[in-house]
C-alpha positions in Angstrom: -49.2 97.6 21.0 -53.1 97.9 21.5 -54.7 99.6 24.2 -58.0 99.6 24.9 -58.9 101.9 28.1 -61.9 104.1 28.9 -61.7 107.0 31.5 -64.7 108.6 32.5 -66.2 111.2 35.3 -70.1 111.3 35.3 -73.4 111.5 37.7 -74.8 108.0 38.0 -78.7 107.9 36.4 -79.9 105.6 38.2 -79.8 103.6 41.3 -77.1 100.3 40.7 -78.5 97.2 40.2 -77.1 94.1 41.7 -77.0 91.1 40.5 -74.7 87.6 41.0 -73.5 84.6 38.5 -75.5 81.3 39.8 -72.7 79.4 39.1 -70.2 80.9 41.0 -72.0 83.7 43.0 -70.0 86.3 41.4 -71.6 90.1 41.9 -72.0 92.0 39.2 -72.9 95.4 39.7 -74.7 97.2 36.5 -74.3 101.5 36.3 -75.8 104.0 34.2 -73.1 106.9 34.3 -74.1 110.0 32.8 -70.7 111.9 31.2 -71.8 116.1 30.0 -69.9 116.9 26.6 -69.4 120.9 25.9 -70.5 121.9 21.8 -70.8 124.9 20.5 -74.4 125.4 18.8 -73.3 126.5 15.5 -77.0 128.4 15.6 -76.7 130.6 18.3 -72.6 130.6 19.1 -73.6 130.1 22.6 -72.0 127.0 24.1 -74.1 124.0 25.2 -73.6 120.7 27.5 -75.0 117.1 25.4 -75.4 114.3 27.8 -73.5 110.7 26.9 -74.9 108.0 28.7 -72.4 105.0 29.5 -73.4 101.4 30.7 -70.9 100.0 33.3 -70.3 96.7 34.8 -68.4 96.2 37.8 -67.3 92.9 39.2 -66.4 90.7 42.5 -66.1 92.6 45.9 -66.6 96.5 43.6 -69.4 95.4 42.7 -70.5 94.7 46.0 -68.9 97.8 47.5 -70.7 100.6 44.2 -74.2 98.2 45.0 -74.0 99.1 49.2 -72.6 102.9 48.6 -73.6 104.5 45.7 -77.6 106.1 44.9 -78.9 107.9 41.5 -77.3 111.3 40.8 -73.8 110.5 42.9 -70.6 111.1 41.1 -67.8 108.6 40.1 -65.0 108.1 38.6 -64.8 104.8 36.1 -60.8 103.6 34.8 -61.4 100.4 33.2 -62.0 98.9 29.3 -64.4 98.6 26.1 -66.0 95.6 25.5 -68.2 94.4 22.3 -70.9 92.3 22.6 -74.0 91.1 20.2 -76.9 89.1 21.1 -80.3 88.8 20.1 -83.3 90.2 20.8 -87.4 88.6 19.3 -84.7 87.4 16.2 -83.2 90.7 15.2 -79.2 90.4 15.7 -77.8 93.4 18.0 -74.4 95.3 18.9 -73.1 97.6 21.7 -70.5 98.6 23.4 -70.3 98.3 27.4 -67.6 99.4 29.8 -66.5 97.0 32.0 -64.9 98.4 35.1 -61.6 97.9 36.2 -61.9 100.8 39.3 -64.5 102.8 40.2 -63.4 106.4 42.2 -66.6 107.1 44.4 -66.4 111.3 43.9 -68.5 114.2 46.3 -69.8 113.1 49.6 -72.3 110.2 50.5 -75.0 112.8 50.3 -73.6 114.4 46.8 -76.7 113.8 44.7 -75.4 115.6 41.5 -76.4 118.7 42.4 -72.6 120.3 41.2 -72.4 120.6 45.3 -69.6 118.2 45.3 -66.6 119.0 45.8 -64.6 116.8 43.6 -63.0 114.9 46.5 -63.0 111.1 47.1 -65.3 110.1 49.6 -63.6 108.0 52.5 -64.3 105.0 51.6 -62.1 102.8 50.8 -63.1 101.0 47.3 -61.2 97.4 47.1 -59.6 97.1 43.7 -61.3 95.0 40.9 -61.3 91.0 40.7 -60.7 90.8 37.1 -56.3 91.4 36.9 -55.3 94.1 34.5 -53.4 93.3 31.4 -50.0 94.7 31.6 -48.1 92.8 29.4 -47.5 96.1 27.4 -45.7 97.7 30.0 -41.9 97.8 30.4 -40.4 99.5 33.1 -37.6 102.3 32.6 -34.3 102.1 32.9 -33.0 104.7 36.0 -30.2 106.9 34.1 -26.5 106.1 35.9 -25.7 108.7 38.3 -29.1 109.7 39.1 -29.4 110.5 43.0 -32.3 111.9 44.8 -31.0 115.0 45.0 -31.6 115.8 41.7 -35.2 115.2 40.8 -36.7 118.5 41.5 -39.4 117.0 42.9 
């Protein structure tokens, strides 16, 4: 069984870059996400944040919503998959791992620009699901035990 899943929360480092494919007109939104990781500085013993930067690509109607409502500094949660690609720049082969977003959740408020004042709750903007179908062939439904009723569940 193979699983290719990425879940990140962080802040946008720049405004979204909107494009569309020439043939089909599919919307594509490129995002740059900064995610902090905590690590201990061995020389001082203090904990410090280290920023990691990720390129995220969003497709379809969800890309249009990202382009319309997101701005630099806005906190977001990304759920998606890794995509490895190879390309050439001036005759030299390059490689990169990008994140293809299947779901983008807007965090904080519309006015939140990543200054730490976000409440961590999603805004009221309804973001459509991705146009890219998720591969759920590895998931099976769990069988329900015989004789279990709703009254037996503690919540």
